[in-house]
Structures are given as structure tokens and as C-alpha cells.
Backbone as CSV, one residue per row, in Angstrom:
resi,resn,N_x,N_y,N_z,CA_x,CA_y,CA_z,C_x,C_y,C_z
1,MET,41.301,63.569,64.456,40.866,63.461,63.087,39.489,64.024,62.860
2,LYS,38.695,64.009,63.865,37.331,64.513,63.752,37.329,65.985,63.336
3,SER,38.198,66.803,63.931,38.213,68.223,63.595,38.698,68.455,62.168
4,GLN,39.593,67.591,61.675,40.075,67.720,60.307,38.949,67.384,59.326
5,ASP,38.174,66.365,59.562,37.049,66.016,58.705,36.019,67.134,58.678
6,ASN,35.756,67.693,59.849,34.791,68.780,59.963,35.281,70.005,59.201
7,SER,36.555,70.308,59.307,37.120,71.456,58.606,37.043,71.251,57.088
8,ARG,37.362,70.056,56.634,37.312,69.756,55.204,35.870,69.851,54.700
9,ARG,34.928,69.347,55.476,33.516,69.398,55.112,33.061,70.855,55.005
10,GLN,33.450,71.669,55.979,33.067,73.087,55.952,33.663,73.778,54.733
11,PHE,34.906,73.454,54.413,35.554,74.043,53.248,34.796,73.689,51.964
12,LEU,34.435,72.432,51.818,33.719,71.990,50.621,32.335,72.635,50.528
13,ILE,31.627,72.718,51.638,30.300,73.331,51.634,30.400,74.802,51.272
14,ARG,31.336,75.508,51.877,31.503,76.937,51.565,31.892,77.133,50.100
15,GLY,32.740,76.261,49.600,33.151,76.359,48.205,31.980,76.147,47.254
16,LEU,31.161,75.142,47.542,29.994,74.880,46.695,28.989,76.030,46.747
17,VAL,28.779,76.588,47.921,27.865,77.721,48.056,28.398,78.921,47.276
18,SER,29.698,79.148,47.359,30.302,80.268,46.634,30.154,80.106,45.129
19,VAL,30.415,78.897,44.642,30.293,78.640,43.208,28.838,78.794,42.755
20,ALA,27.907,78.336,43.576,26.490,78.452,43.230,26.031,79.906,43.205
21,ALA,26.668,80.771,43.981,26.268,82.180,44.059,26.850,83.026,42.927
22,LEU,27.844,82.539,42.208,28.494,83.332,41.153,27.543,83.831,40.068
23,PRO,26.656,83.015,39.535,25.747,83.544,38.497,24.870,84.690,39.004
24,PHE,24.463,84.626,40.257,23.625,85.687,40.804,24.420,86.974,40.979
25,ALA,25.667,86.844,41.385,26.518,88.026,41.540,26.753,88.678,40.186
26,GLY,26.982,87.867,39.152,27.180,88.412,37.809,25.948,89.120,37.291
27,ALA,24.782,88.561,37.558,23.537,89.189,37.115,23.321,90.520,37.814
28,MET,23.658,90.585,39.079,23.494,91.842,39.821,24.453,92.902,39.293
29,LEU,25.675,92.517,38.970,26.643,93.475,38.447,26.243,93.971,37.072
30,SER,25.751,93.088,36.213,25.361,93.524,34.870,24.122,94.407,34.921
31,ALA,23.207,94.161,35.861,22.027,95.016,36.000,22.436,96.407,36.443
32,THR,23.420,96.489,37.316,23.910,97.790,37.773,24.584,98.532,36.625
33,ALA,25.347,97.821,35.839,26.048,98.456,34.724,25.071,98.955,33.669
34,SER,24.011,98.199,33.403,23.073,98.620,32.367,22.174,99.761,32.825
35,ALA,22.086,99.979,34.135,21.245,101.048,34.645,21.983,102.385,34.713
36,GLN,23.236,102.408,34.288,23.994,103.648,34.290,23.446,104.593,33.236
37,ALA,23.657,105.879,33.479,23.152,106.898,32.559,23.853,106.795,31.202
38,LEU,23.067,106.887,30.160,23.600,106.853,28.805,23.780,108.272,28.288
39,LYS,24.693,108.427,27.340,24.890,109.728,26.703,23.728,110.001,25.764
40,PRO,23.291,111.248,25.668,22.205,111.571,24.721,22.648,111.307,23.274
41,LEU,21.727,110.860,22.465,22.013,110.591,21.062,22.227,111.905,20.319
42,PRO,23.415,112.092,19.738,23.631,113.330,18.978,22.867,113.306,17.650
43,ALA,22.356,114.441,17.262,21.601,114.551,16.012,22.480,114.267,14.804
44,THR,23.797,114.369,14.956,24.719,114.145,13.847,25.152,112.681,13.731
45,ASN,24.682,111.822,14.612,25.023,110.403,14.562,24.564,109.853,13.211
46,PRO,25.445,109.167,12.468,25.077,108.689,11.123,23.830,107.796,11.107
47,GLN,23.693,106.954,12.104,22.517,106.079,12.151,21.255,106.890,12.450
48,ALA,21.384,107.897,13.313,20.251,108.764,13.632,19.816,109.541,12.386
49,VAL,20.777,109.998,11.625,20.469,110.735,10.393,19.781,109.806,9.392
50,ALA,20.304,108.583,9.262,19.728,107.628,8.308,18.293,107.247,8.671
51,LEU,17.994,107.197,9.981,16.650,106.820,10.432,15.770,108.032,10.725
52,LYS,16.242,109.219,10.337,15.477,110.468,10.479,15.066,110.738,11.931
53,TYR,15.971,110.440,12.892,15.669,110.669,14.307,15.563,112.158,14.602
54,VAL,14.524,112.522,15.359,14.364,113.889,15.870,13.980,113.782,17.342
55,ALA,14.413,114.748,18.125,14.134,114.738,19.559,12.685,115.097,19.877
56,ASP,11.983,115.694,18.913,10.581,116.061,19.105,9.754,115.462,17.969
57,ALA,8.931,114.475,18.298,8.145,113.770,17.285,7.206,114.692,16.524
58,LYS,6.801,115.809,17.129,5.897,116.743,16.453,6.560,117.392,15.240
59,LYS,7.900,117.396,15.237,8.641,117.994,14.130,9.082,116.955,13.101
60,ALA,8.729,115.694,13.330,9.163,114.616,12.439,8.334,114.584,11.170
61,VAL,8.997,114.323,10.074,8.319,114.180,8.792,8.005,112.704,8.608
62,GLY,6.737,112.366,8.424,6.334,110.985,8.200,5.936,110.222,9.454
63,ALA,5.923,110.888,10.605,5.540,110.212,11.852,4.023,110.103,11.959
64,LYS,3.534,108.962,12.432,2.098,108.800,12.674,1.728,109.647,13.880
65,PRO,0.546,110.229,13.898,0.134,111.018,15.063,0.173,110.176,16.341
66,GLY,0.788,110.718,17.370,0.884,110.039,18.661,2.053,109.090,18.787
67,SER,2.827,108.873,17.728,3.982,107.980,17.825,5.187,108.754,18.342
68,ASN,5.869,108.170,19.308,7.102,108.747,19.846,7.923,107.640,20.494
69,CYS,9.105,107.956,20.935,9.991,106.943,21.518,9.376,106.299,22.764
70,ALA,8.645,107.065,23.554,8.079,106.542,24.796,7.089,105.408,24.544
71,ASN,6.414,105.392,23.392,5.469,104.305,23.123,5.968,103.372,22.012
72,CYS,7.281,103.326,21.839,7.917,102.444,20.862,8.353,101.149,21.552
73,ALA,8.264,100.041,20.846,8.653,98.742,21.393,10.156,98.660,21.664
74,LEU,10.950,99.480,21.021,12.400,99.434,21.181,12.912,100.307,22.324
75,PHE,12.042,101.133,22.887,12.433,102.075,23.945,12.571,101.347,25.273
76,GLN,13.617,101.689,26.037,13.875,101.112,27.354,13.733,102.219,28.393
77,PRO,12.582,102.306,29.055,12.297,103.426,29.954,13.309,103.608,31.092
78,ALA,13.843,102.528,31.629,14.754,102.632,32.774,15.993,103.458,32.449
79,THR,16.518,103.317,31.245,17.740,104.030,30.862,17.503,105.063,29.769
80,LYS,16.291,105.129,29.247,15.943,105.953,28.095,16.746,105.526,26.867
81,GLY,17.159,104.258,26.871,17.910,103.709,25.758,16.985,103.203,24.668
82,CYS,17.592,102.820,23.560,16.846,102.316,22.417,17.587,101.112,21.851
83,GLY,16.849,100.118,21.415,17.454,98.941,20.824,18.170,99.229,19.513
84,ILE,17.843,100.311,18.872,18.478,100.692,17.609,19.767,101.481,17.852
85,PHE,19.733,102.396,18.799,20.870,103.284,19.063,21.591,102.835,20.332
86,ALA,22.311,101.739,20.248,22.998,101.164,21.407,23.996,102.149,22.007
87,GLY,23.950,102.280,23.330,24.889,103.142,24.035,24.451,104.588,24.146
88,PHE,23.299,104.915,23.595,22.805,106.288,23.642,21.399,106.335,24.227
89,ALA,21.095,107.457,24.864,19.745,107.714,25.359,19.009,108.533,24.306
90,VAL,17.733,108.234,24.152,16.898,108.994,23.218,15.846,109.753,24.011
91,ALA,15.342,110.808,23.440,14.301,111.599,24.098,12.986,110.823,24.053
92,PRO,12.290,110.683,25.185,11.000,109.990,25.158,10.011,110.612,24.176
93,ALA,10.135,111.912,23.931,9.257,112.600,22.991,9.790,112.544,21.560
94,GLY,10.916,111.843,21.357,11.532,111.761,20.038,10.854,110.751,19.131
95,TRP,11.390,110.622,17.917,10.835,109.698,16.934,11.902,109.386,15.890
96,CYS,11.847,108.171,15.339,12.662,107.822,14.168,11.854,106.877,13.283
97,SER,12.340,106.626,12.088,11.587,105.804,11.134,11.549,104.332,11.522
98,ALA,12.289,103.929,12.540,12.247,102.531,13.011,11.188,102.348,14.084
99,TRP,10.373,103.357,14.336,9.345,103.295,15.388,8.437,102.093,15.161
100,ALA,8.193,101.338,16.229,7.276,100.183,16.184,6.374,100.244,17.398
101,LYS,5.082,100.098,17.173,4.106,100.230,18.264,4.378,99.201,19.362
102,LYS,4.395,99.693,20.592,4.588,98.825,21.745,3.357,97.939,21.906
103,ALA,3.586,96.669,22.135,2.470,95.718,22.268,1.727,95.878,23.561
């Protein structure tokens, strides 16, 4: 009976450790998925057109001097993504009317 108790104890411990590790495994998988390369934002995207997005801030009408996607609070440097244009990468030198100074 001793070996059966030991086996049951090992099973329960392994099960608890496995269950405790699940949130960490999920976080690692989601971090990997979010770090994948995004498609560049097309200039014809309706939201990009509405927000006057341009790939070169120097050509933007109404942009403050020195403002661009790279120094915007919505820009995500790791993926070149933007909180406004979900699923697309924006040019770090770009600009749109939703630009907000990074804190």
C-alpha cells in the first residue's frame, strides 16, 4: 500500500504543478503571437484616410514639428504597431491626427 499512496501523492503534486503553470504558458504564447510581424498599414485604409495618416510626417498637413509615430504614446516599438490601427504596422517616421505625445 505504501507504493500506491506514494504514486497517488506524486500524481496529485504533478497535477497541481501543471495547473499552476498554465497561466504562465498562456502568457508566453500570447507574447510570442503579439511579437509577430504586422502587415504595413495601407494608405487606402479607411481609418488611415480619416485620420490623415502619412508614412512621412514631414509631408503631413497639420503635424506639429517633430511629431511622428516613433514619439507617439500609441506607438508600439516592438512590433511597429499602433493602438489606433490594430493589426497593422505603421512607419516610425509616419504621422496621423491621433498623434499624442509620449509621456
